[in-house]
N, C-alpha and C positions, 0 to 999 in steps of 0.2 A: 376467195383467200380467207381462211381462219384467223380472226382478229386475234391478236396477243392478249394477254391477262390483262395489261392495263390499258390497251389500246380505245375501249369505249370511254374511258375516263380521259385520258391524255392524249389521244388521237382521234377525236370524233369528228365527225363531218366529212365531206367530200372530199377534202384535200389529201386526206389519207390514201385513196386510192389513185389518185392522179401522180402522186409522188413514188408510187410502188416500183419495185424491180422490174415488174413487167410494164409500167408506163415509161420508165428508163429505156428499156429494150425497145419498146415502139417507136420512141422518139428518136433514138439513134438509127433504126431502119428508116424512119421517115428523112433523115438528114441523108444516108447513103441513097436513097431513091431520087431524092430531090437533086443531089449532086450528079447522078448520072444524067438525068435529064438536063441539067444545066449544063453539063460538057458537052452534051449533044447539040444543044441549042447554040453553043459557042464554036460548035464547028470541031470539037476533039473527039468526037466519039460517034458511031453510027447509030442512028436512032432506034434501029431494031435492038442492038445490045443494051441501049438504056432502058428499053421497055422490058428487056429479059431480066435487068437487073432488078428494076422496080417492081416486076410481078415477083421477083423470089422474096422481097422484103416483107414476109409475113410473119409477124411476130409467133403464131401457134407453132411454126416449123422451127423453132430455135428453144432450146433448153437453158432457162436462166441459171440454174443450178450448175450445169456444167460449164457454161462460160465464166461463171464467177470462179469455179476451180482452175480453170485455165489462165485466168487473168493474172493469177498469183505470179505467173512465170514473165509475163510482159509488164505488170505493174499498171495494165488499165485494161478494161474489158473490150475495147475496140479491136485490138489485136486478135483475140479469139473469135470476135464476132465476124470480122472481116474474112478470116479462115473459113468458117461456117459458111458464111453467105457466097464465097466463091464456091465451095463446094456444091452449094444448091444450083448455083448459075451454072456450072460447069455440066452438072447433069442434064439441065433443062436446055442449054443453049450453047454449049460447047466452050472450047478453051479460050477463044478470042473475047467472047463476052466476059467469061471469069477474069481473065486478066485486067478488064476495064474496072472492076469493082473498086472503089475507093482510090481510083487515079487521081494523084497529084495532091490528095489531102494527106494530113497527118492525124494522129489520134486525137489531138488536143481540139483539132476543127470540129471533129464529130461530137466528141463529149462535151464541149463548150455549147455548141449549137443545140444539141439535145438538151443541155441543161437549161437553156433559154426557153426552149419549146415546152418543157416540162413546167416550169416556173409560170409561163404564160397562162397555161391551162389551169394549174393551180390557183393563180391569181384570180381566174374567173371566179371559182368557187368561193374564195376567201372574201373577195369583195362583194360578193353576192350575200354572203352571210353578215359582214359588217354593215351593208347596206340594211338589210332587215334588221338588225339591231338597232341602227339608227332610226328607223322608221318607228319602231317600238318606242324607243325613248322619245321621239317627237311625238307621238300618240298620247304618251304620259304628259308631257309638257302641255299639250293641248288640253287635255283632260283636266288638268290640275294647276292651269295657268295661275289662278289667283288664291289658291290655298296657302294660307301662312304656314311657315315651318321654321324650325331652329336653324339659322345659319351656323357653322360651326367652323373655326379656325383653330389649328394646333390640338384638334379633338376637343375643343372646349366651346361651349356654346358663345356665340360673339354677338349676333344682331339676326333680326327675322330677314327671311327671303320668302319665296314661294318654292312650292314642290315643283311647279312648273318650271322655274327658272334653273333648279338643280337639274331637272331632266334634260332641259334645252341644252345645258352645258355637256351632258352626256352625248346628246345627239350632235352637237356640233363638233366635238373630238373625233367621234366616229365617222362623221361625214368628211371631214378633213384627211382622214387617213384613207378612206376611200378614193378620195379625190386623187390623193398623193399617188397611190398604188395604179390607179388607172392611168395616170400621167406617165408612168415608167414605160419606156420604149426599148424593147429588146434588139440587139443587133446580131446578124450573123458573124460567124468566126469561119475564116478561111484564109490561111497564109502558107500552108504547106510547113515543111520541117522547120524553116527558121524565118517565115513571114515573107518570103521574096516571089512566092508564087512561081517558083522557078521551073516546077514540074509540069507545069499546064502550057510548055511550050508557047509563051507569049500570049495565051489565051486567058491568063488568071484572072483579070480584071472582069473581062466579060462573063467567065463562069462565076464568079462572087456575085456580079450583079444580078445573074439569072437565078442563081440560089437563093439570094435574098428576096428577089421577087417571088418565086415559087414558095417560100416559106413565109411570106409577108412579115419579113423583118426588114430594120434598117441595115443600110450597107455603110459600114465605116470605110474610112479612107485608108486604114492602117490594119494588120491583125492587131488584135488585143491580147495576145498570149501571155504577156507579163504586165501588160498596164490594166490592172484589175479595177479601175474606177467604177466600172459597170458593176461588178460584184459588191463593191464596197457601197455603191448608191442603192442597190436593191436592198443590201442587208440593213441599211439605214432605214429605209421605207418600211420594212417588216419591222424593225424595231419600233419605229413610231406607231404602227398598228398595234403592237403588242402594248406600247405604253398605255394607248387610248383604251384597250382592252382592259389592262390592269387598273387603271384609274376608275372606270365605272364598276367593275367587279369588285373592287374594295370597297367602295361605297355601299355597294349592296349588301357585302358580307356584314359591314358594321351596322347598317341600318336593320338587319335582321336579327340583330344580338337580341337575346332574351331581355335584357334591361332597356334596350331603345325600342324594338318590335314595330318599327314603322312600316316596314314591308315583309312580305313573305313571297315564296315560290309557290303557287297553287298549282301542285301536279300531285293528286293522288297517288299514294304508295311510294314518293320518293322522298329521301331525307331522312330515313329512319336510321336508328342506331342499332349496333349488334348487342348493346347492354341495356340501353336506357329508352324504356318506351315511350317517354313524354317527347323525345326529340323529333324535330322537323328542321335538319339542316337545310341551307340553302345550296344544294348540290351543284346547280348550274352556275351560280356566281362562285363558288368554291374551285369548280374545275377550269373555269375560265381565269381565275386569279392564278391557278397553278400554272396555266399555260403562259401567262404573263410573266411570272417568275423566272421561267425557263429561257424566255426569248433573249434576255440581254447576254447571257453566256454563250448562245449560238451566234449572236450578231458579232459578239468579241472574237470570236474563233473565225469567222469570216473576214473580219477586218484585219486581224493579225496575220492571216494567210495572205491576204491581199497586199500587204506591205512588205512581204518577203520573197517576191518573184524576180529571179535573177536573169540577166542577160535576154536570150531570146525565148527560151523554154525554162521553166522553172523545174527543179529537183525536189519535190516534195509539197511546197505550198499549193500548187495546182491540185494535186492529188488531196490534200487537206480540205479542200473546199466541198468535196462530193457529198459526204456524209452531213456536214452542218447545213448544206443548201437545204437538202430534203428535209431534215429535222427542223429545220426554222419553218419552211413553209407548212410542214404538217402540224407544228405547235401553234403557230398563228391561225392556222385554218381550224384547230380545235377551239381555243380560245374564242374566236369568232362565231362559230357554231354554237358552243356553250352560251355564250352572251346574247345571242340572238333568242335562243330558246328561254333563258331566264328572263329577260325582260319583255318576252311575249306573254309569259306567264305571271308576271310580277302584279301582286295586289297590294294596295295601300290600306293602312289601317288609319282611318282619319281621327279615331280616339286618341290612339298613341301619339300621332302628330300633334294633336291639340295638348295633350298631356306634356310633351317633351317643351312646349311653348311656355307652359305654365311652370315649370319644373323648379325654377329660381325664383317664383313669387315677382316677376317683373325685371330681373337683373338683365335680362335680354335687351331691354330697352333703355338701360342706364345712359348709353351715348345719346340717345333721343332727347331724354329729360334735361341732359347738360345744355342741349341746344335749345330747348323750348325755354328754359329758366334765364337765358341771357337777357340782361336788362331789368330783370325782374327781382333778382336777389344778388348779394355780393358774393364773388366768386362762386358762380354755378357749379364749375367742375370739381371744386374742393369739396363743397357741400354734398355732391352726388358721390364723389369717391368715397367720402366718410360714411355717408348712409350704406354704400354697398359693402364697405368693409364690415359694419356692424352687422348687416344682414347674414353676412358669409360666417362671421364669428359666433352670432347668437342664434344662428339658424332660424331667423324669423324672416317672413315674407318682406321683400324689399319694398314692396307698396307701402307697407305699415310703417316700416322706418321711414321711409321718405316722408310720409304724411306728418309724422311726429317732428322730424327736423323742419318742417315748414308750417309747423302749426303758428309761429308768430308773424306769418306773412299773409297777404291775401289771396295766396294760392289755394283753392278749395281740393277736397279729396276728390271730387269729381274730376277736376282737371288732372290730378295727379292719375287717375285710373285711365283718363284719356290718352294721357303721354305713354302710359304702359300698354295701350291695346295694340298688340302685333300685326293685327290685319290691317290697321291704319297705317303701319310705318313699314311697309316693305320697299320703299324706294322706289325706283322705277321698274321693278321686276315684272308686272304684267306688262307694261309697254315693250319691255326687252323681248319677253316671250314672243309676244305678237309680232315683233318688227323680225326676229330670228325665223318665226314659221313662215311669215310671208314671203322673205326672201328665200327661203329653204325650198318651197314648192317647185317653182319653176326652175331652180338651179339644178335639183333632184331630177325633175323631168327632162331636162335638157340632156343631163349626163346618162340617163337611161335610154334615150332616144337622140342619140346625136345627129 
């Protein structure tokens, strides 16, 4: 399949292929084949007919474009697919087997179950990429566990942390997203026209149980044709993954700014500009962030649709789910693939990290100074606040202003400098990183090999 003009940027990674039209077709045929075998297992169909139906469910024998055109007349693609499948079965095995195709099911049973299969396959790709991104972030946390850096709040320097702690935060959020997505359990959909299983002649529950078992899906007590909590839950989980991707990619874009320059993506030949020869744009982080920005709108579309299903089968809200489901999986998958790429190629510039620590001449440690002066001067917070204001207003190093303010005390300049040493005042950053990594390794191993 030829990629679209924007696909390599906005639909990167393996998720694109597993939510393609061909993938949906294959999933619907998987459902029809499994339904035939499940019906035979429950005694509602001859085994030979079920085998004939399953043998005819070959995606290569069906024209996606033709099905798409014919779907407009029925309002969903299952109607023309079933007609085409019956024609194939009739030619191969006769009228009786052809009449058994799709027996007892309704179009929504097939589309919903196919959607679950497509989603499960896409989540396998997405979680693999998210896990790779988390592993890369954890590697950065390990490598830079004790390297002091400027911590920032509200986009302003606040207090020292370590590079390792920030990277551990990235890994933690991504790990949580992976864990949540892997915990999602898809369920089969089978209820017939109005959820009563009436067309199965009393075998409906047995067919449903066999279908769920054959497709390795949970079996719900009732059809969920209009109870779309499962769809809403999936949307929320993918939205959470998008948020994790967005948080990390935003940090990377900001840290790669020319004025900051603490990180860069080291991929030769990537990141150039159409006009500016000096540019080295963080393409992976930018593209991951673009995906993350798109995710909330798609989540909202699915949540809006989920809230409007009426009676036993919905007129419109169900149909409204199809495209956003694919787009959401494709978009989160793209963000995950790009983020894994960007973190794998991320290079830290230690000099720029150190320069940022010293950018304010010690203001980053103002809170620490206030604490260290308690009991030694009157109103330590007031003294430090005044010194900080003078430093900012007069563009003088905070250390010099503070030393002047303390000139009449027994506090030496050496003590001032020690209080303003970022590396000595990163709190429990190193211990937090070590504890996170120690807890992470067995947890990740158990999730990968349950």
